[in-house]
N, C-alpha and C positions, 0 to 999 in steps of 0.2 A: 587880676591874676594873669589873664592872657597876654596883656601888654608886657608884663615882666618876663614871661616865657619867651615872647618874641624878641624882647630886648636882649635877653641872654643868648638867644640863638644868633642874633646879629653880631654880638661880641665874638661868638664862636666862629662865625663866617669871616669876620674881620681878622681874627687871629690866623686862620688858615690862609687867607688872602696874603697876609704879610709873609707867612712861611713860603707860600708859592713864589712871591716876588723875590725872596732871598735865594731860594734853592731851585726855582723853576728852570734855570738855564740848563741844568743837567738833563732832565727829560726832553727839554727843547732841542738839544743837540741831535736827537734821533727822530723827533716827531715834529714835522713842519707846523701843523695846526697849534700845537702847544707852544712852539717858538713864537709864532705870530701873536698868540694871546699873551704870552709872557712879555714880549717886547712892547706890546700895546699897554699892558699894565704898568711896566716900568716907565714908559713915556707919560702916562697919566699921572703916576706918582711924582715924576719929575715936575710936571706942569703945576700940580697942586702945591708943591713945595716952593716953586719959583714965585707963584702968585699969592702965596700964603693963604690958600683956601683950605677948607676942611674937607676931609673925605666924605662922600655921600653916606657911607656906612656910619660915620660918626653922627651925622645929622639925624639919620634914621634911629639910631640907638638912643640919642638924646630925646627925640620926640616920643619914642615909646616909653622911656623912663618917666617923662613928664606926664604921660597919660596914665601911668600906673599909680594906684593909690597904695602906698606902703602899709597902711593899716589893715588892708584886706588879706594880706598874704605874708608868708615868711619872707623876710627881706634879705636874708643871708644866703649866699651860695659860695661855698668854699672854692670850687673850681673857677667860677665866673669871676670871683674877687681877684684871684691871682692872674687870670687871663687878662682882665682889665688892666692890671698893673703892667703886664707885658705890652699890651696893645697901646695903652696910653702912657707910655714911659715918659717921665718928666726929664726932657732934654731941651736945651736951648734950640730955637728955630735955626740958628746958624749951624749948629752941630748936626741937626737932622738933615739940613740941606747938604752938608759935606758928606754925610753917610750915604745920602741918596745918590750924589754924584759918583762916589766910590762904587756903590752897588751897580749903577748903570755902566760905569767904566769896566768893571770886572766882567759883567755880562757881555758887553761889546767885545772885549778881548776873547771871552769864551766862544762867542759865536763867529768871530771873524778870523780867529787863528787858523793857520794852515794845519791840516790833519796829516 
């Protein structure tokens, strides 16, 4: 049971991490530590896309799910089910790479434009 709870928590963290990568440029404009963390996260996301690696959060969630015994607890979770659909959206590797480049480019423009 505890592994399932931890796995669901990791999916929740993963979801918020993705939201931060998409929208973190806006608070990063006014807050230098947020900007540094955001740019570092974008760079990490870019690197894992280039080398076709999996996110460490994906590995952790998969490991926790493997440790969980589905017969011991309720296996359905409405919110986690749909969050997983958003986090692990089924797109081609090339499309995800293109979207990553676009996201990095938009954030570079956001950070580097003249005020």
